[in-house]
N, C-alpha and C positions, 0 to 999 in steps of 0.2 A: 547325435543328441537329435530330436525335431527342431524344425525350422522355426525361428520366431514368425507371428501374424507376419504376411506379405504386406507392405505399404505403398500407395502410389500417393504423389503430391500430382494434386490435379486442382487449375483456379488456384491455389490457395489453399484449398482444403484439401484434408485429406479421408482417403475411402478406403475401406478395409477388403482385402478380395477373400470372399469365406467360400466355403464348398457348400453346394447344398444340401439345404438340411436332410438328414436322412444320410448320409456320408459322412466317416469320421477315419484321421490318418492314424494308422496304427504299423510303423513298420514299413512303410512306403504302400500299405494297402489298403482296400476299402471296404467298408461294411454295407451290406445291403440292408438292415436293419431299418423298416419303415414304421413301426409304432411308434406314436408321437411318446407315450407314457416312458418307453424305455428309452427315445432319445430325452427325454427332459431327466430322465435320471442320469443318463450318462453325462450330460452340461450340466446339472448339478453336482456332479461329480468330482468335473474337472473346475468348475466353479471354488468350490469347498477346498481342492487341493492345493489352488492359487492363493486362497485363504492364505492358506498356514503356511506357502512359500514366501509370501508377502510378509507374514508374521515372522517368521523366521530371518528375515532381512535378505532374501535370495531374491531381487527383482527379477532378476533375465529369466528364471526357471516360472516367477511366475505370470508371466508375459505370455511364453509359451503354453503353458496349460490354460490363460485366458483363451488365447487364440484357438485354442481346441474346446474351449466351450460355445466359442463364437461360430465355430463352422457347424454346431447341433442348434445354435442357437442363435442366429444371425443378428435378431433385432430386439439384442439384453441390453437394455441402456443402461444399467447396474455397472457390465461388464467393460461397455467402454469409458467411463465414470470411470473406472478403477485403473485402466489399464491408462488413460489418459493421467491420472495421479501419479503412476510407476513412473511413463516415459516424464514426467516434470522433474521427478527425485532423481533421474538419472541426466538430467541438463539436457532435456533433449526438447525443449519448448514448442520446436513447431509440430513435432508428434504428438507431445501433450496435448496444444489446441486442438488440434485435427481429430482426435477423441474424446476430447468434451465437447466439441461441439457437436459431433455425431451422436453422446449423449443426450445434449440437450434437444437434437433434433428429432428425439424418438421419445424425449418425454420432457416436454417445455413446463410444465407443471412442478418439478423438484427444485426446489430452492438450493440446492446443495448443488446438481448440477450446475444450476447458473451462475452460482459463487465460484464455482471450480472454473467456470466459461472465465467469467471477468478474471479471475488473478492470473489465468491462460492468456486472456488477451493481454494483462499489463506486462505480464514475463516478455512476453514476444514485444514490445512495445508498442501496442496498437491501441494506444491511450482512447483517441476516439472510441474505438470499438468497449473496451473498460467502462469509459462513463457511461455508453448506451447501454452495458450490460447492468451496471449498478441503478441505472435510473429505471430500468422494466422492475427490478426488485425493489424499489420504494415505492412503486405506484404498486406493487402486489402485495409490500407490507409497510405500508405507512407509518405504521406504530416503531420501524424500527429507523431509528435517524442515523445509525452506522453506514448504511447502503446510500443514503443524500452524501453523508460527509464523504463518502469514497466516490461518488460519483462528481463531487465539485475538487476533489484531489486529481483525479484524472481528468478533468475539463481544465484543470490548470495544467497539466503538465502539457496537453493538448494546446497549449497556447491560448484556449479559448477562457481569455477572464473574467470579460463581461459573465459569460455564463456562469463560471464557476462564482465568481460575487454575489449573484443571484441569487445561486445554490443557497451558499454561506450566510446569505442576512438572512434569507427565509430559516434557519435554522436559528440565527441570533435572535429571530423574532421568536419564535417556538419556546426557545428554552433559557433566553437571558445571554446577558455574556458567559460562555465559555470557552478558558484557556484556548481551546486546541483550536476552536473555530474562530476565536480572537486573531490568532496565531495567523489562522491561512488566511484571513481577511486581511490582516495590517502586508502579507508578504504580497498578493496581489496589488494593492494598492502600490505599493513600492516600487512596483513593476509598472504602475499606471503613473509614475514620476507624481503620486499624489501621497508626498512625506506627511505633511500635517495632516490630512484625513489619517495617514497610519498610524502617528503619533496620538490621534484623538482616539480611534479605536484601542489603541491599550491602555490610554487613560481611564476605559471602562473598568479595567481589571484594577486598575491603582483606586477606584470608586469602592467598588467591591470590598477590596483588601488595602487600605491604605500604607500599614507598616511592611508590606512586601516589599525588598528594594528591587529585586530583579525586576518590576516592572518598571521602575523609573530606569534602570540602566539599559532595558532597550529601548526605552523611548531617547536617551541619551547616544545610544549607539545608533539607533533611528536617522538623528541629526547628524552624526560625526561622521557617517558612510557617506551622505548626499553634502556633504562639506557646506553645513549649518554649523558652525564653531560656536559660536557665542551663544547659542543655543543648546549646545551640546553640553559647555562648561557649566553653564547655567544650571540642566539637571542634574550634570555629575556634583553639583555642589551641594544639592537637594538630598542627593545620595550620603554624602557625605554626615551630612547635618542630621542623618539618622542612624549612619555606622560609620565614624570617623576612621577605622581602619579597613574599609570595604574594600580588598584589594584590586578590584577592577576600575574603582574608581579613582583610585590613588596611580595603578597602572598609566589610565589615561591624564590625570594629573601631572604627570613625570615625561609624557612623551609631547604635550603639548607646549612644557617647560623647555624642554631639549629642544622642539622647534620653535620656540622664541623665547631666549632666558630672560628669568626676571619675572615673568608672568605669575600670579598667583590664583587662590578661588575667588568666583566673582561676589564672592560676599564676606562679609568679618565672622561668621557666625561658625564657619568651618575653620577645622585646624589647617595650619598652612602644611603645606609640602616641603619635610624636612629629612635628610640622612637618616634622622634616629629613627623616624618611622617607616624609611621605605626600610631596613633594617628588619623593625619588627614587620612589615609585611612581609621579608621574604622566611622570618622562622614560623609562621602562622600555617 
């Protein structure tokens, strides 16, 4: 079996050792063909063979065939991209990053290569670099809010909370309160110990959809998780006014009752906690 493409790790980047153009390995011997058209034809043949192997799920053979293609066409960005993706599939994130990086170096205008590089950074837990890559895509394609959103997500994972908040606030200003963005903002606000601001952020969704119980529950759980129990109780009570048998609110009531026996809901309008209601809860 022909050897896989030789890979050398240099300074955090992977560089591929390829034979000089005009030579190809076949049974350990080299060919002296120098006609560019013939060389390109052979390179294309290896590329399409690799594509077939990839489609059949034989990734290791595909990598070998791609390596033969690179020996004849060492500046082929598409091949580096394909090999990078295969290494990611094979759970070799470090090699995957090296090849996708090489693809973007050879062709910096291809958005698919840039996206693959951003994802490879993320899998390697290089969240700063992933955020930078998505920021570059966002500048190149400002109409695509997904790139800006991903930039914010990876800034948050890199613990750059203020920068991430700035990104999400920009998105919110542009499109209004969107659930995915609001959730990201409230998580960052909680990290910054700004619980009331986080609750206010969720309240924007309540204003848009006042009948949605899970938004009230999220506010209650934010208060609960930060030991603001009276406010949590009041919010759970609001949930039970809207949905008397809401499981999460009833479980919260039961937990509070266990902590301090005899406690009931904060308002007279919501049903009292009782064994019968707990039984009904278990059956639902």
